[in-house]
C-alpha positions in Angstrom: 77.9 -8.4 111.1 78.1 -5.2 109.4 76.0 -4.9 105.9 76.2 -2.7 103.1 72.8 -3.2 101.8 73.2 -1.5 98.4 75.8 -1.3 95.7 75.8 -2.5 92.1 78.4 -3.6 89.7 78.5 -3.5 85.9 80.5 -4.5 82.6 80.0 -2.1 79.8 81.2 -4.4 77.1 78.8 -7.1 78.1 75.9 -4.9 79.0 75.8 -1.0 77.8 74.5 1.1 80.4 72.7 4.2 78.1 72.1 6.0 81.6 76.1 6.4 81.8 76.1 8.5 78.5 75.7 12.0 79.6 78.8 14.0 80.7 77.6 14.1 84.5 78.5 10.4 84.5 81.7 10.5 83.1 83.6 9.6 86.4 81.7 6.2 86.8 81.6 5.2 82.7 83.9 2.3 83.2 83.7 -1.3 84.7 83.0 -1.8 88.2 83.2 -5.2 89.9 83.5 -6.9 93.1 87.4 -6.8 93.1 86.9 -3.0 92.7 84.9 -2.9 95.8 86.4 -5.6 98.0 89.2 -3.0 99.5 86.8 -0.5 100.2 84.3 -2.8 102.1 87.2 -4.4 104.4 88.4 -0.8 105.2 85.0 0.2 106.3 84.6 -3.1 108.3 81.7 -4.4 106.0 81.2 -8.3 106.2 78.6 -8.7 103.6 76.6 -6.7 100.9 73.6 -6.7 99.1 74.0 -6.4 95.1 71.2 -4.5 93.4 70.0 -4.5 90.2 70.9 -1.5 87.6 68.9 -2.5 84.5 65.4 -4.0 83.7 66.9 -7.1 82.2 66.7 -10.7 83.4 70.0 -11.9 81.8 71.6 -9.3 84.3 69.8 -10.5 87.4 70.8 -14.0 86.3 74.4 -13.0 86.0 74.1 -11.2 89.4 72.9 -14.6 91.0 75.7 -16.4 89.5 78.3 -13.9 90.8 76.8 -14.0 94.4 77.1 -17.7 94.5 80.9 -17.6 93.5 81.5 -14.5 95.6 81.2 -14.8 99.5 81.3 -10.9 100.0 77.5 -11.0 98.3 74.7 -12.1 101.0 72.1 -11.3 98.6 70.6 -10.1 95.2 68.0 -7.7 94.7 67.1 -8.8 90.9 64.5 -7.8 88.3 61.4 -9.1 86.8 58.9 -8.1 84.7 56.1 -7.4 87.2 53.3 -7.0 84.6 54.0 -10.3 82.8 51.5 -12.9 83.3 54.2 -15.7 84.2 55.9 -13.5 86.5 55.6 -16.4 89.2 57.2 -18.9 87.2 60.0 -16.4 86.1 60.7 -16.0 89.7 60.5 -19.7 90.3 63.0 -20.3 87.5 65.5 -17.8 89.0 65.3 -19.5 92.6 66.4 -22.8 91.1 68.9 -21.5 88.8 72.6 -21.0 89.8 72.8 -18.5 93.0 69.0 -18.8 93.1 69.1 -19.1 96.9 70.7 -15.5 97.1 67.6 -13.9 95.4 66.2 -11.8 98.4 64.6 -9.2 96.5 62.9 -7.8 93.3 63.0 -4.1 92.3 61.9 -1.8 89.2 63.2 1.3 88.2 59.7 3.1 89.1 61.6 6.4 89.2 61.7 6.2 85.5 57.9 5.8 85.0 56.0 8.4 83.5 53.1 7.6 85.5 52.9 8.6 89.0 50.3 5.8 89.5 52.5 3.0 88.1 52.4 1.0 91.3 48.6 1.2 91.2 48.0 -0.5 88.4 46.3 -4.0 88.5 49.2 -6.0 86.4 51.9 -4.3 88.5 49.8 -5.1 91.9 49.5 -8.9 90.7 53.1 -8.9 90.3 53.7 -7.4 93.6 51.6 -10.2 95.1 53.7 -12.7 93.1 56.8 -11.4 94.8 55.2 -11.7 98.1 54.2 -15.3 97.5 57.8 -16.1 96.7 58.9 -14.9 99.8 60.8 -12.0 98.5 61.2 -8.2 99.5 60.4 -5.6 97.1 62.3 -2.6 96.9 60.5 0.7 96.0 62.7 3.0 94.0 60.3 6.0 93.7 60.7 9.7 93.6 59.0 11.9 96.3 56.1 12.5 93.7 55.7 8.6 93.7 55.2 8.2 97.3 51.2 8.3 97.6 51.2 5.6 95.2 53.8 3.4 97.1 51.7 4.2 100.3 48.5 2.9 98.5 50.6 -0.2 97.3 52.0 -1.0 100.7 48.6 -0.8 102.4 46.9 -3.0 99.9 49.5 -5.7 100.4 50.1 -5.7 104.2 51.6 -9.4 104.0 54.3 -8.2 101.6 57.6 -6.5 102.8 58.8 -3.6 101.2 62.2 -1.9 101.3 62.4 2.2 100.4 65.6 2.8 98.3 67.3 6.2 99.0 64.7 7.7 101.2 63.0 8.3 98.2 65.4 10.6 96.8 64.7 14.0 98.6 65.5 17.1 97.1 68.5 17.7 99.1 70.5 19.9 96.7 67.4 22.5 96.8 67.1 22.3 100.6 63.6 21.4 100.7 61.9 19.1 102.9 58.0 19.2 102.4 56.0 17.8 101.2 58.8 14.9 100.8 58.8 14.5 104.8 55.0 14.3 105.1 54.6 11.4 102.6 57.6 9.5 104.0 56.2 9.7 107.3 52.9 8.3 106.0 54.7 5.7 104.5 56.9 4.7 107.8 53.3 4.6 109.0 52.9 1.1 107.7 54.9 -1.7 109.6 55.6 -3.9 106.7 58.3 -1.3 105.1 62.1 -0.7 105.7 64.1 2.0 104.2 67.8 2.6 103.1 69.9 5.4 104.5 71.5 5.3 101.1 71.9 7.3 98.0 71.9 10.8 99.9 75.4 12.3 98.6 74.1 12.2 95.0 70.8 14.2 95.9 72.9 16.8 97.6 75.0 19.4 95.7 77.7 16.8 94.6 80.8 19.0 94.3 80.0 20.6 97.8 78.2 18.4 100.2 78.3 18.5 104.1 77.0 16.1 106.3 75.0 18.7 107.6 73.1 18.9 104.5 72.2 15.4 104.7 71.1 15.4 108.5 67.4 16.8 108.2 66.7 13.9 105.9 68.4 11.3 107.8 66.9 12.4 111.2 63.4 12.6 109.5 63.9 8.9 108.5 65.4 7.6 111.6 62.4 9.3 113.7 59.6 8.0 111.2 60.9 4.4 110.8 63.1 4.1 113.9 66.4 2.3 113.6 65.4 -1.2 113.6 63.6 -0.6 110.4 66.5 1.6 108.7 69.6 0.1 106.7 72.6 1.3 105.6 73.8 1.2 101.8 76.5 2.9 100.3 74.9 3.1 96.5 78.5 2.3 95.2 79.6 3.2 92.5 76.8 5.6 91.9 77.9 7.2 95.1 81.5 8.1 93.5 79.9 11.0 91.6 79.9 12.8 94.9 81.9 10.8 97.4 84.4 8.0 98.0 83.1 4.9 99.4 84.8 5.8 102.8 83.2 9.3 102.6 79.9 7.6 102.4 80.6 5.1 105.2 81.7 8.0 107.4 78.6 10.3 106.7 76.4 7.5 107.8 78.4 6.9 110.8 78.4 10.6 111.7 74.4 10.9 110.8 73.9 8.0 113.4 76.1 9.3 115.9 73.3 10.1 118.5 71.9 6.5 118.6 72.7 4.0 120.9 75.3 1.2 120.4 72.5 -1.2 119.6 70.6 1.0 117.3 73.6 1.9 115.3 74.1 -2.0 114.9 70.8 -2.2 113.6 71.2 0.3 110.9 74.7 -1.2 110.0 73.7 -4.6 109.7 70.8 -5.9 112.1 68.0 -4.4 109.8 69.4 -5.5 106.6 69.6 -9.0 107.9 66.1 -9.3 109.1 64.6 -7.5 106.3 66.3 -9.7 103.7 66.6 -12.8 105.7 70.5 -12.7 105.0 72.8 -15.5 105.9 75.8 -14.9 108.2 79.4 -14.4 107.7 81.5 -17.0 106.0 84.8 -18.3 106.7 85.9 -17.0 103.2 85.6 -13.4 104.5 84.0 -10.3 102.8 68.5 7.4 81.2 68.5 7.9 84.8 71.0 6.8 87.3 69.6 3.4 88.8 70.2 4.3 92.4 
């Protein structure tokens, strides 16, 4: 089973996206739904997907879960809850009991947008992370390189909780820098309860002139640090369209993993996501800042 472990949808008339207001986002300032995605995943041989939150909005998460219940392509949803709320455990239970609640596989917060680099170290946030783990859910880490030290601390303090790093923590590909990002990534990878997504790289490169060779040092670092059994492919569609088509993103990931054995590539393109998120198998029905 091939899995795209990271994509989004949005409907601007229902839920405005202020992060799309700038001129650099004009190419994706329109509605995107699963009907737009379906032909691309079919062409790429993708069987199931993971739909990831865009806004810090419970209503969006409820809508995504209901969509997943009605759309066989979506195997899981990474939603949003307020980790700092005293009743976060109750909110998670309510989401699990609502329409599509069985598709809730993880939770994410846009930590990349927090001014405090130690946001993940806050006691109320740590309490919320424990509630996510107690609910049997994964926590997606959407952080920037300078926020990786706090992520490492959180992961070490919560060894019973599983984490998934989004977009390799958005390394500075356009500038060509590797350190200190690589060292911090390896430190995070030393913790066995962390997976990572080979995703979001084309939009961190020079969007109008990227090459697979530009991405390779970062992909190689992640594959070496985590191993293929803890790396999963994600398209980051439709955000990826700012730099590349869906087919180009899939093609780049396939080229970046061309040195792996067949079994290892199968993990990156499906097995890791299934294990990390506890995804079900295929069905007879068939397949401010950018949220990432």
